C-alpha positions as CSV (number, residue, x, y, z in Angstrom):
1,M,20.1,-9.0,-20.3
2,L,22.9,-7.8,-21.4
3,K,25.9,-9.4,-19.2
4,G,26.6,-9.4,-15.6
5,V,23.5,-7.3,-15.7
6,E,20.9,-9.2,-13.4
7,V,16.3,-7.6,-12.7
8,I,14.5,-8.2,-10.8
9,A,10.9,-6.8,-10.5
10,L,9.5,-6.5,-7.2
11,A,5.6,-6.5,-7.5
12,F,3.5,-4.5,-5.2
13,E,0.6,-6.0,-5.6
14,R,-2.5,-4.3,-4.4
15,T,-4.6,-7.0,-3.3
16,D,-3.2,-9.2,-0.1
17,D,-4.9,-12.2,-1.8
18,F,-1.4,-13.8,-3.3
19,S,-3.5,-16.3,-5.7
20,K,-4.8,-13.1,-7.8
21,A,-1.3,-11.3,-7.2
22,V,0.8,-14.3,-9.3
23,Q,-2.0,-14.2,-11.8
24,N,-1.8,-10.6,-11.9
25,V,2.1,-10.5,-12.1
26,S,1.6,-13.3,-14.9
27,R,-0.4,-11.3,-17.1
28,V,2.3,-8.4,-16.9
29,K,4.9,-10.5,-17.3
30,N,3.3,-12.3,-20.4
31,K,1.8,-9.0,-22.4
32,F,5.6,-7.6,-22.2
33,S,7.5,-10.6,-23.1
34,A,9.3,-10.0,-19.5
35,N,12.2,-12.4,-19.0
36,Y,13.1,-11.8,-15.4
37,D,12.3,-13.2,-12.3
38,F,9.2,-11.1,-10.5
39,L,9.1,-11.2,-6.6
40,I,5.5,-10.4,-4.9
41,T,6.5,-9.1,-1.9
42,E,3.9,-8.9,1.1
43,K,3.5,-5.4,1.3
44,T,0.8,-3.9,-0.6
45,G,0.5,-0.1,-2.8
46,A,2.3,2.9,-2.8
47,Q,3.5,3.6,0.8
48,Q,3.9,0.1,2.0
49,A,6.9,0.5,-0.8
50,S,8.1,3.4,-0.1
51,E,8.5,2.0,3.9
52,A,10.4,-1.4,2.6
53,L,12.7,0.7,0.3
54,P,13.4,3.9,2.3
55,M,16.5,4.3,1.1
56,L,14.6,5.6,-2.3
57,N,13.5,8.4,-0.3
58,K,9.5,7.8,-1.8
59,V,8.6,5.4,-4.0
60,M,5.7,7.5,-6.7
61,A,4.3,5.6,-9.3
62,F,4.0,2.1,-10.2
63,P,6.4,0.9,-12.3
64,T,9.5,2.6,-10.4
65,T,12.5,1.2,-12.3
66,I,15.4,1.5,-10.2
67,Y,19.4,0.9,-11.3
68,I,21.5,0.1,-9.0
69,D,25.0,-1.2,-8.9
70,K,27.0,-3.9,-7.7
71,K,28.2,-1.8,-5.2
72,G,24.2,-0.7,-4.1
73,V,23.8,2.3,-5.4
74,V,21.3,4.1,-6.6
75,R,22.4,4.8,-9.8
76,K,19.2,6.1,-11.9
77,F,15.2,6.3,-11.2
78,I,12.4,6.4,-13.9
79,R,8.8,6.1,-12.6
80,D,7.5,5.1,-15.9
81,L,6.8,1.6,-17.7
82,V,10.3,1.0,-19.3
83,V,11.0,-1.3,-22.4
84,Q,13.9,-3.8,-23.0
85,Q,15.7,-1.0,-25.0
86,Q,15.4,1.7,-22.8
87,V,17.4,-1.0,-20.1
88,R,20.0,-1.4,-22.4
89,N,20.5,2.3,-23.6
90,T,20.3,3.5,-19.5
91,I,22.7,0.3,-18.9
92,N,24.7,1.3,-21.8
93,L,25.4,5.4,-20.2
94,L,25.3,4.2,-16.8
95,S,28.4,2.1,-17.9
96,K,30.3,4.2,-19.8
97,Q,29.9,7.1,-16.9
98,L,31.3,4.9,-14.2
99,C,34.3,4.2,-16.7
100,L,35.1,7.4,-16.8
101,L,35.0,8.6,-13.4
102,R,37.1,5.1,-12.9
103,N,39.6,7.0,-14.9
């Protein structure tokens, strides 16, 4: 990943069975070579995700990628699967935009 950038995945699995959730997350993580941490939540499904993250209005789809700056401001949403190159491109674009705002 890029220097100064941290990626954490929240897994809102559709099962209350923790061992099954671990299997599901491991499969996704391996399939997409995700080299970042996945946190399995206690809540399941879109409604529960929206309740857990009320500041995001409404989680509409899985996966949802949320870019949050170091001050906790949500900068961008992507409601689809995001590959590593897309993450790099988005972070670079957001970094440039933030630099422009500071000047």
